[in-house]
N, C-alpha and C positions, 0 to 999 in steps of 0.2 A: 743763358739758357732760357729759351722761349717755352713757356708752359701753355698748353691748350687745354681748355676745360671742356671740350666737346666729349660726350658720353663714347666710352669704348664700346665697339662693335656697331656703332651708329654709321650711317652712309657717309657723313663727314669724315669720321675717323678712318674709315677705309680709304677714302680719298686722299688723306694725309699720308697714309702708308704706301701709296703708290709709288712704286719705283725707288723705295727707300729700305735701307737695311734696318732691321729692329731686332729684338731679342731672339726670335725664332731663327732668323737667318745668320744671326751674329756668329753662330758656331762654324758656319762656312767660311767666315772671314778669317778665323784664327786656327782653322783646323790644319792647314798646310797641304790638304789633299786636293785633288782636282775636283772641281764641281761646276755646276751650271749657273751659279750665282749671279754673274755678269749678264748672262742672256736671259735669265728671269727678270732681272731689273729692267733691261732694254724692252723685254716684251711688255712688261707692265707700263711702261713710259709710253710705248707706241699705242698701247690699248688705251691708255688715259684713265684705267681704273684697276682696282683689285677686286676679283670676284669674290664676294664673301662666301665663306663655306657654311652653308645652312644646316649641315649635319653637326647635331650636338649629341655627344654620347652621354651615357648615364654618369660618368666621372665628371665630364665638364659642366653638366648641368648641376651636380652636387657642388662643384667649385663655385658656379655662378650664385647658387642659392644660399651658400655659406660664407661668401666673401665679407658682407657687410657685418655679420656678428663677429667673425674672425678678427677684423680691423677694430671693432668696438673694444672687443675683449682685451686685445694686445695694447691698445691705446690706454685703456684702464690700468692693466698691469704695469705697463712700462712708464706710465706718466708722461709719455709724449702723444701729442695729438696729431693724428694722421687725417688727412682729407683726401678726397677722391680728386684725380686729375685724369684727363684723357690721354695725354701724350706730352713728352718733353722733346724738344728738337735740339740737335748737337749744335755745339759751338764751334765745330771744327769741319763739318761738311754739310751739304745740302741734300745729302741722300742717307742720312743716319737719324735715328730716333730711338725712343724707349717708351714703352706704356707700363709705368707702374701701377702697383695696386693701392698706393698711398704715398704722400708726400707730407712731411712734417711742416710746422708753420714757418720755420725759417728756410725751408726749401734746400736743405743740406742732407737729410736723410730720406732714403727710399724704403718703401715696405713692399715686400714681395711675399705673397699669401699662396701656400700650397694646401689646399683643402682635401682631405681624405676621409673615406668612411670605413678604412681598413685600419684597424687598431694595431695590427703587426707592422704595417709600413710606418705608421706613426711612431712606435716604440723603436723600430730600427733606425729612425732618423735621430731620436734621442740618444741611443747608444752609440751609433755610428757616424752621424753626421750627415751633411747635406749630400745627396746623390751627386756624383761628378757631372752627369748630364746637365744639372741646373748652373753649374760655374760660368759657362759662356754668358748666360742670361745676367748673372751678377756682374760680372766683369763688363758688360755691355753698358750698364747703368753709370759706371764710373767713367767709360770712354766717351760718353755724350757730354759730360761737362766736368770740369774741375770743382764746380760748386757742390757736387755730389761727394760727401765725405764718408757716409756710411751707407750700406744696405742691410736692413733688418730682414732676414729671411725666416719666415715662421711656417711651421707645419700646424694646421687646426683639424683636430678630430674631436667633434662634439660628443662622440660615444665613449671616448676615454675621459670621463669626468675627474679622474685622478690628476690627470695633467692634460688639458685640451689643447694647450699650446706648447710646442717645443720651439725655441727661438735661437738663432744664431746671428751674430753681428759681424759683418764683414767690412774692413776699413779700406779706403783707397789706397793708403800709405803703403799697403802690402802688396799692391799689384801694379806698382807704377811701370815696370818693364813691359808687362803685358798690355797695359793701357796705351803706352807709347807706341808698341808694335801694331796694336789693333787700328789706333789712329793713322799711322803711316799706311797701312794696307788699305784702309777705307778710302784714303786720298788717292791711292793708286787705282782702286777699283772705280772711284767716281770718274776719274780721267779717261780710264778705258771704256767705261759706259758711254760717255759723251762721244768718244772718237768713233767707237764701233757703230754707235747710233747713226752718227753722221755719214759713215761709210755705207751703212745698209740702206739708208733712205736717200733715193737719188730721184 
């Protein structure tokens, strides 16, 4: 597992994402539905860059502003020290990566942080668990490398002082079938991207 320490959202980080499947696009890998993922990847490869999205919503800004205190608080409560990394590159494909919010010292545990200023969402996560829309991102971390054994997914709401952190631990051993299927599909996608790009460029 290759770890890049470049800052997330930096020019270098966007360059590394170019033509590569990450947590956001991973859902298209495992959805089983027809999508434009292959053509999006080829388009990025031909362009040579990913255009950064300069738009930052209020929710996104809240997340950026609160990620550091969330990581520090969870590290304190869990007893696991997490540090920031820019990206981890796949052991199985040249077009696959993940961008975690934290990595522990022995590089086996990923931290994924979801910050919210909505106490109702935070409480719903406590009582009902992680939203299904976040599961592809969690599985993506495991698919990148067998070195990753756990993903600690946390909801952070500083306004709910009674319980500012809601945490769930996911273990790779519970998702082996999905991991294997995803890796196979990514290998197929990589081959198709290369083939179609060669056919298109003459």
